[in-house]
C-alpha positions in Angstrom: -77.0 -107.5 245.7 -79.6 -110.2 247.1 -77.2 -112.3 250.5 -79.8 -114.2 250.3 -79.0 -117.8 248.0 -82.8 -117.7 246.5 -83.9 -117.8 243.2 -85.7 -114.1 241.5 -87.0 -116.0 238.9 -91.1 -116.2 239.5 -91.6 -119.1 236.9 -90.0 -121.3 238.9 -93.4 -124.5 240.1 -93.2 -126.5 243.8 -92.1 -130.0 242.8 -94.6 -131.5 243.4 -95.9 -128.9 240.2 -92.9 -130.4 237.5 -94.0 -134.6 239.4 -97.3 -134.5 238.5 -97.1 -132.8 235.3 -94.3 -135.5 234.2 -96.9 -138.3 235.4 -99.2 -136.6 232.9 -97.2 -135.9 230.3 -96.4 -139.6 230.2 -99.9 -140.1 231.3 -100.6 -139.8 227.7 -98.0 -140.8 226.5 -98.9 -144.4 227.7 -102.6 -143.8 226.0 -101.6 -142.8 222.6 -99.3 -145.4 222.1 -101.4 -148.3 221.4 -103.9 -146.5 219.6 -100.5 -145.2 217.0 -100.5 -148.7 216.6 -103.1 -150.7 215.9 -103.8 -147.4 212.9 -100.5 -148.1 211.5 -101.2 -151.2 211.3 -104.8 -151.4 210.5 -104.8 -148.6 207.7 -101.2 -149.7 206.3 -104.2 -153.3 206.2 -107.6 -151.8 204.5 -105.0 -150.0 201.9 -103.4 -153.4 200.1 -107.1 -154.9 200.8 -108.0 -152.6 198.1 -105.2 -152.5 196.6 -105.7 -156.2 196.2 -109.6 -156.0 195.8 -108.5 -153.3 192.2 -105.8 -155.6 191.5 -107.6 -158.9 191.5 -104.7 -160.1 194.4 -104.7 -162.8 196.8 -103.2 -160.4 200.2 -100.5 -159.6 199.4 -100.3 -155.8 199.1 -102.2 -156.4 202.5 -99.6 -158.1 204.1 -96.8 -156.1 202.9 -98.2 -153.0 203.3 -99.9 -153.8 206.4 -96.7 -154.9 207.9 -94.9 -152.0 206.7 -97.7 -150.5 208.6 -97.1 -151.4 211.0 -93.1 -151.2 211.5 -93.5 -147.9 210.6 -95.9 -147.0 214.0 -93.6 -149.1 216.1 -90.3 -146.9 214.8 -92.8 -143.4 215.5 -93.1 -145.1 219.2 -89.8 -145.3 219.5 -89.4 -141.8 218.2 -91.0 -140.4 221.5 -88.6 -142.7 223.7 -85.8 -140.7 224.8 -82.1 -142.0 224.1 -80.6 -142.5 228.0 -83.4 -142.6 229.1 -83.0 -140.5 231.5 -85.4 -137.8 230.2 -84.0 -135.4 228.4 -85.6 -135.6 224.0 -83.2 -136.6 221.5 
């Protein structure tokens, strides 16, 4: 039986390493989010554009599918953030 209060876990990392990992994770997420938003909108708009060309309609599908792509990308972005802001996943 050990009398000291030290942890016996060998996998504990120093607080500076945890802080650096947290920063890297947040930075990676921040760099990824604009691409998710733009790609969702563009993909929906492009699919709508080709449907409009194929069906000989005027921007109906491009606007509708572009809007759906935007909202799907926004939903994906919001899903990546924690619900209460304490850093824990939902």
